[in-house]
C-alpha positions in Angstrom: 6.1 -2.8 -42.1 8.2 -5.7 -41.2 7.0 -9.4 -41.2 7.3 -9.5 -37.6 5.3 -6.3 -37.2 2.7 -7.6 -39.6 2.1 -10.6 -37.3 1.4 -8.5 -34.3 4.9 -9.5 -32.8 7.2 -7.4 -30.8 10.2 -6.2 -33.2 12.9 -6.6 -30.6 14.8 -3.4 -30.1 18.7 -3.4 -30.5 18.7 -3.1 -26.8 16.1 -5.6 -25.6 15.6 -3.5 -22.4 14.9 -0.2 -24.2 11.1 -0.4 -23.5 11.4 -1.4 -19.9 12.4 0.1 -16.5 13.7 -1.3 -13.5 11.1 -2.1 -11.0 12.8 -0.8 -8.1 13.7 2.6 -9.7 10.1 2.8 -11.0 8.8 2.3 -7.5 11.2 5.2 -6.2 9.5 7.4 -8.8 6.4 6.6 -7.5 7.2 7.6 -3.9 8.8 10.7 -5.5 5.2 11.6 -6.7 4.1 11.2 -3.2 6.8 13.5 -2.2 5.6 16.1 -4.5 2.3 16.3 -2.7 4.3 17.2 0.5 6.0 20.0 -1.5 2.8 21.3 -3.4 1.9 24.6 -2.0 -1.7 23.9 -3.2 -2.0 20.7 -0.8 -3.3 22.0 2.5 -0.7 22.6 5.1 -1.7 19.4 7.3 -2.2 17.2 4.5 1.5 18.1 3.2 2.6 16.9 6.6 0.7 13.8 6.3 2.2 13.3 2.9 5.6 13.5 4.6 4.5 10.5 6.9 3.2 8.5 4.0 6.5 9.0 2.1 8.4 7.6 5.2 6.2 4.6 5.6 6.2 3.7 2.1 10.2 3.8 2.1 10.2 1.8 5.4 8.1 -0.9 3.4 10.4 -0.7 0.3 13.5 -1.4 2.5 11.8 -4.1 4.3 10.4 -6.0 1.2 12.5 -4.9 -1.7 16.0 -4.1 -0.4 15.7 -7.0 2.0 14.9 -9.0 -1.1 17.8 -7.9 -3.0 20.1 -8.4 -0.1 18.9 -11.8 0.2 19.6 -12.3 -3.7 23.3 -11.3 -3.0 23.7 -14.4 -1.1 22.5 -17.0 -3.9 24.9 -18.2 -6.3 24.2 -16.9 -9.8 22.8 -13.3 -9.1 19.1 -13.1 -9.9 18.7 -10.8 -13.0 15.9 -8.4 -13.3 14.1 -9.5 -16.5 13.0 -6.0 -17.3 16.6 -4.2 -17.0 18.9 -6.9 -17.1 20.4 -5.6 -13.7 21.6 -8.0 -11.1 20.9 -7.4 -7.3 24.2 -5.4 -6.6 24.0 -3.3 -9.6 20.3 -2.3 -8.5 21.4 -1.7 -4.9 23.9 0.7 -6.3 21.5 2.7 -8.2 18.8 2.8 -5.6 21.1 4.1 -2.7 21.8 7.8 -4.4 18.0 7.8 -5.3 17.1 7.3 -1.7 19.5 10.1 -0.6 18.3 12.5 -3.1 14.7 11.9 -2.1 15.6 12.0 1.4 17.1 15.4 1.0 13.9 16.7 -0.8 12.0 15.2 2.3 14.1 17.0 4.8 13.6 20.4 2.8 9.8 19.8 2.4 9.4 19.2 6.0 11.3 22.2 7.1 9.4 24.4 4.8 6.2 23.2 6.2 7.1 23.4 9.8 8.1 27.2 9.2 4.6 27.6 7.8 3.1 25.8 10.9 5.4 28.0 13.1 3.7 30.9 11.6 0.5 29.7 12.9 1.7 29.7 16.5 2.8 26.0 16.6 6.6 25.3 16.9 8.9 22.4 17.3 12.1 23.9 18.6 15.3 22.3 19.6 15.8 22.1 23.4 18.6 24.9 23.0 15.8 27.2 21.6 13.5 26.8 24.8 13.3 29.8 27.1 14.6 29.3 30.9 11.0 28.7 32.1 10.3 26.0 29.5 13.6 24.2 30.3 12.7 24.2 33.9 9.3 22.7 33.1 10.8 20.2 30.8 13.4 19.1 33.2 10.8 18.6 35.9 8.7 16.5 33.6 11.7 14.5 32.6 12.6 13.9 36.2 9.3 12.8 37.5 7.5 11.2 34.3 10.3 9.9 32.0 13.4 9.0 33.7 12.0 6.6 36.4 10.8 4.6 33.2 14.1 4.3 31.3 16.3 1.3 31.5 19.5 2.2 29.8 22.2 -0.4 28.8 25.9 0.4 28.8 27.6 -2.4 26.6 30.3 -4.4 28.0 31.3 -7.9 28.5 28.5 -8.9 30.7 26.0 -6.4 28.8 26.1 -7.5 25.2 24.5 -5.2 22.3 21.0 -5.5 22.9 18.4 -6.4 20.3 16.9 -3.5 18.5 13.4 -3.9 17.2 12.2 -3.0 13.8 11.3 0.6 13.3 11.6 1.5 17.1 13.7 4.6 18.3 16.6 4.2 20.7 18.9 6.7 22.0 22.4 5.9 21.4 25.7 7.5 23.1 29.3 7.2 23.1 30.3 7.7 26.9 33.8 8.4 28.2 34.9 7.4 31.7 37.1 9.5 33.7 40.2 7.5 32.8 39.3 8.0 29.2 37.8 4.8 28.4 35.0 4.7 25.9 31.6 2.8 26.1 28.7 2.7 24.0 25.3 2.9 25.4 21.7 2.2 24.5 18.5 3.8 25.7 15.3 2.4 24.9 12.9 5.4 24.5 9.4 3.7 23.8 7.2 3.5 26.9 3.5 3.4 27.1 3.8 5.0 30.5 4.7 8.4 29.4 3.5 10.6 26.6 5.3 10.4 23.2 5.2 14.3 22.8 5.6 17.0 25.6 3.0 19.9 24.8 3.9 23.4 26.4 1.4 26.2 26.4 1.4 29.2 28.6 4.7 28.3 30.1 6.6 31.5 29.3 6.0 34.9 27.4 6.0 32.7 23.9 2.5 32.6 22.8 1.3 29.6 21.0 2.0 25.9 21.6 5.4 24.3 21.7 5.7 20.5 21.0 8.7 18.4 22.0 9.4 14.9 21.0 9.9 12.5 24.1 12.6 11.1 22.1 14.5 14.4 21.7 13.9 15.3 25.4 15.4 11.8 26.6 18.4 12.6 24.1 19.0 16.1 25.7 19.1 14.7 29.2 21.8 11.8 28.4 24.3 13.5 30.8 21.9 13.0 33.7 20.9 9.6 32.7 24.6 8.6 32.5 26.0 10.4 35.6 29.6 10.0 35.9 30.1 9.7 32.3 31.1 12.4 29.7 28.7 12.0 26.7 31.1 12.2 23.8 28.6 11.7 21.0 24.9 11.0 20.9 21.9 10.5 18.5 18.6 8.8 18.0 18.7 5.6 16.0 16.0 3.7 14.2 16.9 0.4 12.1 14.8 -1.3 9.4 14.8 -5.0 9.4 14.5 -7.3 6.3 10.8 -8.3 6.0 11.1 -10.4 2.9 10.8 -13.7 4.8 9.6 -16.5 2.4 7.2 -18.7 4.7 7.5 -21.4 2.4 11.0 -22.0 3.4 10.2 -22.0 7.1 9.4 -25.7 7.9 8.2 -27.3 11.0 6.2 -30.6 10.4 5.1 -30.4 13.9 3.0 -27.3 13.4 -0.5 -26.7 11.9 -0.6 -23.9 9.2 -1.8 -21.2 11.5 0.8 -21.9 14.1 3.4 -22.0 11.3 2.5 -18.5 10.2 2.6 -17.4 13.9 6.4 -18.7 13.7 7.1 -17.0 10.6 5.9 -13.7 12.3 8.2 -14.0 14.9 11.1 -15.0 12.7 10.5 -11.9 10.6 11.0 -9.6 13.5 14.6 -11.0 14.0 15.6 -10.6 10.5 19.0 -8.7 9.6 18.9 -4.9 9.4 19.0 -3.2 5.9 18.9 0.3 7.1 20.0 2.5 9.8 18.7 6.2 10.4 20.5 8.6 12.8 19.2 11.8 13.9 22.5 13.4 14.6 26.1 13.3 13.0 28.3 10.6 14.5 31.9 10.0 13.7 32.9 7.5 11.0 34.4 5.4 13.5 31.4 5.1 15.7 29.2 4.4 12.6 31.7 1.7 11.6 31.5 0.0 15.2 27.7 0.5 15.0 27.3 -1.3 11.8 29.7 -4.0 12.9 27.4 -4.7 16.0 24.3 -4.6 13.8 25.9 -6.6 10.7 25.1 -3.9 8.3 27.2 -2.1 5.5 27.8 1.3 6.4 26.5 2.6 3.1 23.0 2.0 4.4 23.4 4.4 7.2 21.4 7.4 6.5 21.3 11.0 8.4 17.7 12.0 8.9 16.7 15.5 9.4 12.9 14.8 10.0 11.5 13.2 13.2 12.1 9.4 13.3 8.5 8.8 14.2 5.0 10.3 13.5 4.3 11.0 17.2 4.6 14.8 16.7 1.6 14.7 14.3 -1.3 14.3 16.6 -0.5 17.2 18.9 0.1 19.4 15.9 -3.3 18.6 14.4 -4.8 19.2 17.6 -3.3 22.6 18.3 -4.5 23.7 14.8 -7.8 22.1 15.0 -10.5 24.5 13.9 -8.5 25.7 11.0 -10.5 23.9 8.0 -8.2 25.7 5.5 -5.4 23.4 6.6 -7.0 20.0 5.5 -9.0 18.9 2.7 -12.5 19.7 2.5 -14.5 17.0 4.4 -16.0 14.4 2.3 -18.0 11.2 3.2 -19.2 8.3 1.4 -22.6 8.8 -0.1 -25.6 6.4 -0.6 -25.6 4.5 -3.8 -28.1 6.1 -6.4 -28.4 2.5 -7.9 -30.3 1.3 -4.4 -33.2 2.2 -2.3 -33.3 1.7 1.5 -35.1 -1.4 1.3 -33.8 -5.0 1.4 -30.4 -5.5 -0.8 -31.1 -9.0 -2.0 -34.4 -8.3 -4.0 -32.8 -5.4 -5.7 -29.7 -7.3 -6.8 -32.1 -10.1 -8.2 -33.5 -7.6 -10.6 -30.2 -5.6 -11.8 -26.6 -5.7 -11.2 -25.3 -2.9 -8.9 -22.1 -1.3 -9.0 -20.5 0.4 -5.8 -17.7 3.1 -6.3 -15.6 3.6 -3.2 -15.2 5.9 -1.3 -17.5 8.2 -3.2 -20.4 5.8 -2.5 -20.4 3.9 0.9 -19.7 0.3 1.5 -22.7 0.1 3.9 -24.8 -1.5 1.1 -22.6 -4.5 0.9 -22.1 -4.9 4.6 -26.1 -4.7 4.8 -26.2 -7.5 2.0 -24.0 -9.4 4.3 -26.3 -8.9 7.4 -29.4 -9.7 5.4 -27.9 -12.9 4.1 -26.9 -14.0 7.6 -30.6 -13.6 8.6 -32.4 -14.7 5.3 -34.0 -17.9 6.0 -33.7 -18.8 2.3 -30.1 -18.3 2.1 -28.1 -21.6 2.3 -24.4 -20.5 2.5 -22.0 -17.7 2.2 -18.5 -18.1 0.9 -15.8 -15.4 1.1 -12.1 -14.8 0.4 -10.5 -12.5 2.8 -7.2 -10.6 2.5 -7.1 -7.7 4.6 -10.0 -6.5 7.2 -10.7 -3.4 9.3 -9.8 -3.6 13.0 -13.5 -3.8 14.1 -14.7 -5.5 11.0 -18.3 -5.8 10.4 -17.7 -8.4 7.7 -16.3 -10.7 10.4 -19.5 -9.9 12.5 -21.9 -10.7 9.7 -20.2 -14.0 8.8 -20.1 -15.2 12.4 -23.8 -14.3 12.7 -24.5 -16.2 9.4 -22.8 -19.2 11.1 -24.7 -18.9 14.3 -27.9 -18.7 12.3 -27.1 -22.3 10.7 -25.8 -20.9 7.3 -22.9 -22.9 5.8 -20.2 -20.4 6.1 -16.8 -21.1 4.3 -14.0 -18.4 4.3 -10.6 -18.3 3.0 -8.4 -16.2 5.5 -5.1 -15.4 3.7 -2.5 -15.7 6.5 0.1 -14.7 4.0 -1.2 -11.1 3.7 2.1 -9.3 4.3 2.3 -7.6 7.5 -1.4 -8.3 8.2 -0.7 -12.0 9.2 -1.3 -11.5 13.0 -4.3 -9.8 12.4 -5.7 -12.7 10.1 -4.7 -15.5 12.5 -6.8 -13.6 15.2 -9.9 -13.2 12.7 -9.5 -16.9 11.8 -9.8 -18.2 15.3 -12.8 -15.9 15.9 -14.4 -17.3 12.7 -13.8 -20.9 13.7 -15.1 -20.4 17.2 -18.5 -19.0 15.6 -18.9 -22.3 13.6 -17.4 -21.1 10.2 -15.2 -23.4 8.3 -12.0 -21.7 7.6 -8.9 -22.5 5.5 -5.8 -20.6 5.3 -4.6 -20.6 1.8 -3.1 -22.7 -1.1 0.4 -24.2 -1.0 2.6 -21.7 -2.8 0.0 -19.2 -3.7 -1.5 -16.3 -2.2 -5.3 -15.9 -2.5 -5.6 -12.2 -3.1 -9.1 -12.4 -4.9 -12.0 -10.3 -3.5 -15.1 -12.6 -4.0 -18.1 -13.2 -1.8 -20.8 -15.7 -3.1 -24.5 -15.9 -1.4 -26.4 -19.0 -2.4 -30.1 -19.2 -1.6 -33.1 -21.3 -2.3 -36.0 -19.7 -4.5 -38.6 -22.4 -4.7 -37.1 -25.4 -6.5 -34.1 -23.2 -8.1 -30.8 -22.0 -6.6 -29.9 -18.4 -6.7 -26.6 -17.0 -6.6 -25.6 -13.4 -5.6 -22.0 -12.7 -6.5 -19.8 -9.8 -5.3 -16.4 -9.3 -6.9 -14.4 -6.4 -6.2 -11.0 -4.6 -6.7 -10.4 -3.8 -3.1 -10.4 -5.7 0.3 -13.3 -5.9 2.5 -12.1 -3.3 4.9 -14.4 -0.6 6.1 -11.7 1.7 6.8 -9.9 1.8 3.6 -13.1 1.9 1.8 -13.2 5.7 2.8 -9.5 6.2 1.5 -8.9 4.0 -1.5 -10.8 4.1 -4.6 -12.3 0.8 -5.6 -15.1 -0.8 -7.7 -17.5 -3.5 -6.4 -19.9 -5.4 -8.6 -22.7 -7.3 -7.0 -24.6 -9.4 -9.5 -27.2 -12.4 -9.6 -25.8 -13.3 -13.1 -26.3 -17.2 -13.0 -23.1 -18.0 -15.1 -20.8 -15.8 -12.8 -22.5 -17.3 -9.7 -21.9 -20.8 -11.0 -18.2 -20.2 -12.0 -17.5 -18.3 -8.7 -18.9 -21.3 -7.0 -16.5 -23.6 -8.7 -13.7 -21.1 -8.0 -14.4 -21.1 -4.2 -15.0 -24.8 -4.2 -11.4 -25.5 -5.7 -10.0 -22.8 -3.0 -11.3 -24.6 -0.1 -9.8 -27.9 -1.5 -6.6 -26.2 -1.7 -6.6 -26.3 -5.5 -7.0 -23.8 -8.4 -9.3 -23.7 -11.5 -7.6 -24.7 -14.7 -10.2 -23.3 -17.1 -13.0 -20.6 -17.1 -15.8 -19.5 -19.4 -16.5 -15.9 -18.3 -14.1 -15.1 -15.2 -10.4 -14.5 -15.7 -8.8 -16.5 -12.7 -5.1 -16.6 -11.9 -2.7 -18.3 -12.1 -4.2 -20.4 -15.0 -6.5 -18.4 -16.9 -6.0 -14.6 -16.4 -2.6 -13.9 -17.9 -3.3 -15.9 -21.2 -6.9 -14.6 -21.5 -5.6 -11.0 -21.2 -3.1 -11.9 -23.9 -5.9 -13.3 -26.2 -7.9 -10.1 -25.7 -4.8 -8.0 -26.7 -4.3 -10.0 -29.6 -8.0 -9.5 -30.8 -7.4 -5.8 -30.6 -4.2 -6.5 -32.7 -6.2 -8.3 -35.4 -8.7 -5.4 -35.5 -5.9 -2.8 -36.0 -4.5 -5.2 -38.8 -8.0 -5.4 -40.5 -8.2 -1.4 -40.5 -10.8 -1.5 -37.7 -10.5 0.9 -34.7 -8.7 -1.0 -31.9 -8.4 0.3 -28.4 -7.1 -1.0 -24.9 -7.6 0.9 -21.6 -5.9 -0.3 -18.5 -6.2 1.1 -14.9 -4.0 -0.6 -12.4 -1.8 0.0 -9.5 1.4 -1.6 -11.1 2.8 -3.1 -14.1 5.9 -5.4 -14.3 4.7 -8.6 -16.2 7.0 -8.8 -19.0 4.8 -11.1 -21.2 2.0 -8.6 -21.1 4.2 -5.8 -21.6 5.4 -7.4 -24.8 2.0 -7.8 -26.0 1.4 -4.2 -25.2 4.3 -3.4 -27.3 3.1 -5.5 -30.2 -0.4 -4.0 -30.0 1.3 -0.4 -30.1 3.4 -1.5 -33.2 0.2 -2.7 -34.7 -1.6 0.8 -34.4 -3.9 0.0 -31.3 -4.3 3.0 -29.1 -3.6 2.0 -25.6 -4.5 4.5 -22.5 -3.0 3.4 -19.2 -3.5 4.6 -15.6 -0.9 3.1 -13.4 -0.6 4.7 -10.1 2.5 3.1 -8.9 5.3 1.0 -10.4 5.3 1.0 -14.1 8.1 -0.9 -16.0 6.8 0.0 -19.6 8.2 3.1 -21.2 5.7 4.8 -23.4 6.2 7.1 -26.5 9.3 5.1 -27.7 9.5 5.6 -31.6 8.7 2.3 -33.5 7.6 0.5 -30.4 5.3 2.3 -27.5 4.2 5.3 -29.8 0.6 4.4 -29.4 0.8 4.0 -25.6 -0.1 6.9 -23.1 0.4 6.3 -19.5 -0.6 8.6 -16.5 -0.4 8.4 -13.0 -2.9 9.9 -10.5 -1.4 10.6 -6.9 -3.6 12.7 -4.7 -6.1 12.8 -1.8 -7.2 9.3 -2.2 -5.2 6.2 -3.2 -6.3 5.1 -6.6 -6.7 1.3 -6.0 -9.4 0.1 -8.6 -8.2 -2.2 -11.6 -10.1 -1.8 -15.0 -9.5 -3.7 -18.1 -11.1 -2.4 -21.5 -10.8 -4.0 -24.9 -12.5 -2.2 -27.6 -14.4 1.1 -27.8 -17.7 0.0 -28.9 -20.7 -1.0 -26.9 -19.5 -4.8 -27.4 -16.1 -4.2 -25.9 -14.7 -6.5 -23.3 -14.7 -4.9 -19.9 -13.4 -6.4 -16.6 -13.0 -5.2 -13.2 -10.2 -7.1 -11.2 -8.2 -7.6 -8.0 -5.1 -8.2 -10.2 -2.6 -5.8 -11.1 -0.2 -6.6 -14.2 2.6 -8.0 -12.2 4.0 -11.5 -12.5 3.1 -12.1 -8.8 -0.5 -11.4 -9.5 -0.9 -13.1 -13.0 1.0 -16.2 -12.1 1.7 -16.5 -8.2 -1.8 -15.6 -6.8 -5.3 -16.5 -7.0 -6.9 -13.5 -8.7 -10.4 -12.9 -10.2 -11.6 -10.7 -12.8 -15.2 -10.3 -13.4 -16.7 -9.4 -16.8 -19.1 -6.3 -16.9 -22.3 -7.4 -18.8 -24.8 -4.6 -17.7 -24.7 -2.2 -20.5 -25.4 0.8 -18.1 -22.7 -0.2 -15.7 -20.2 -0.8 -18.6 -21.1 2.9 -19.7 -20.4 4.0 -16.2 -17.2 2.3 -16.0 -16.2 3.8 -19.2 -17.1 7.2 -18.0 -15.1 6.6 -14.8 -12.0 5.7 -16.9 -12.2 8.4 -19.3 -12.8 11.0 -16.5 -9.6 9.9 -14.8 -7.8 10.3 -18.1 -8.9 14.1 -18.3 -7.4 14.8 -14.8 -5.0 17.5 -14.9 -4.9 18.6 -11.1 -3.2 15.3 -9.8 -2.4 13.4 -13.0 1.4 13.0 -14.2 2.3 12.0 -17.8 4.9 9.3 -17.9 7.8 10.2 -20.4 9.6 7.7 -22.5 12.7 7.9 -20.1 10.6 7.1 -17.3 10.3 10.5 -15.7 7.1 11.9 -14.8 5.5 15.4 -15.9 2.7 17.0 -14.0 -0.1 18.0 -16.3 -1.3 20.9 -14.4 -2.1 24.1 -16.6 -3.5 26.7 -14.2 -6.7 27.8 -12.6 -9.1 25.4 -14.8 -7.3 22.2 -13.7 -9.6 19.3 -13.5 -9.5 17.0 -10.3 -11.2 13.7 -11.2 -11.4 12.7 -7.3 -13.2 15.9 -6.5 -15.3 15.6 -9.5 -16.5 11.9 -8.4 -17.4 13.1 -5.0 -19.5 16.0 -6.4 -21.4 13.4 -8.7 -21.8 11.1 -5.8 -23.4 14.1 -3.6 -25.4 15.1 -6.4 -27.0 11.6 -7.2 -27.4 10.5 -3.6 -31.0 9.6 -2.6 -32.3 12.4 -0.6 
């Protein structure tokens, strides 16, 4: 062993990027795994359709945030180099485009196959040309009476400039020709709340079953009637994706308070430059060139899409096929926690720590805890950090009730939660009106932690009930995302959490902690210390182990320490759902690292850190992924698991996921993923956790 390795240091490969992957290409690999669920014949048919939608939604956000950011980086002198791959923005864009095309072709093929199967069940989405005469007559009547009067087309000219196209909305586009041969461009906004997004035909002709037509396609079909007197030379539906990567810190207006400032940021984001154009039909290159010039978009970011440009078709299809349970996942509902009885929550938590595992167990006990605290005469205060919330949030209602009952309620509402800014602005106003003290964040940092602290009197002493979790306080996503939520009366954790929240409310961050790991100052460094302790164990000939479950991993410093640990002989298991920039299984460097990704019915969202195998191992659950943005640019909190039973339970959860063969993929050294399915005996961890929750739920 080299001197460098004997000290537990990374022995740098000849190519220093050998052990790393580019972040953007790794994300595309993740979305490919989502697409695999749409292609998988073992996935129920309507769920396959839902995965097509998820794939597209993911890709939209990827373009808005990541591609938008790369385009911005092109404008900065001295290209920003990706620290994991050594690639500049232009090189990354050149690699991304063919991957997007490849995946889009697969998506179109999967959609076509799914719709063929749906057609066999009596539900079809035909082209207008495939309709019977009676169906065409009916659709024509619907267009004339219900749709056409609500359309307001624009023909581009000197007095009618090219209109602003809203992000992700669908427009009809046409090339028109006058009788004299002059050509004009035209735009038809098709989105209107006044007419249905889909036209459903049943019993119109001899065709049995249900026929579903997109209102957008119907509008496009009747362009000749909309533009009477013109010849429609070319036409297509179009949809643009705009850059959404607006740095709110760059938008400065000293006259505005922070909440008004963020409202202005939202308005500005809606007007950022396009980064992608989707077209539903082929257009000539000359027309595409003109369209891109009008939009100020490079032609290489125009994509021909053979699936619907919106998800409006999904609802009528699901309605037409309702009553077919084999087409959807087996219904599952969150169960009561076996750790709690139906009585008041606070006395139970004072006796023992409680762990809730969503969505297998219900979020209701936590909501009940908040409601009971709001009414408890001994509760002095409630403090929380809020990032994303449900549309009709019971958490907000409980906090408002607490304030109205005379409790001190301090809430951090993170207004920089991307794409949830507007919702959070509205929640912050409601909380303030109810008498809560609300702050909006910390300069230069997002507060992403999931922390709630309830302080109450008990005689002459003060009790702390602390909840720290891996997921948002969102009742809706708590039924779809896997997350862990610890509720504890541990005094040390309570006191330290109180200090963390106090600092946040002052616009500051803690510089040191004893038990919690808190970014940006004492999470990454403490994780490195924990990794190094395992390295020392391995060097001493002791059993050394690291287990990590996260959504994404991009932090170079942490990845370098994992490489050093692998070189020292530490066995490392990682469950990384999404982006993973660390390559496992590279001889001499990451031989001892095994990485899997689980993509299935539920979105794996919980974060777990484990250091050591014995009962004295260090174990944490956390809001933080191992990304630099989490470890150094956000306020994140990881809480130690001290209760032996809960520690054993989390270890069991982690090891159960490692055994998954139904939805797990093994990451290979070259960055590709291999499904672990082996046949009829495949084990699905998510279904197993549901079974356990049902079995253990109090009757």
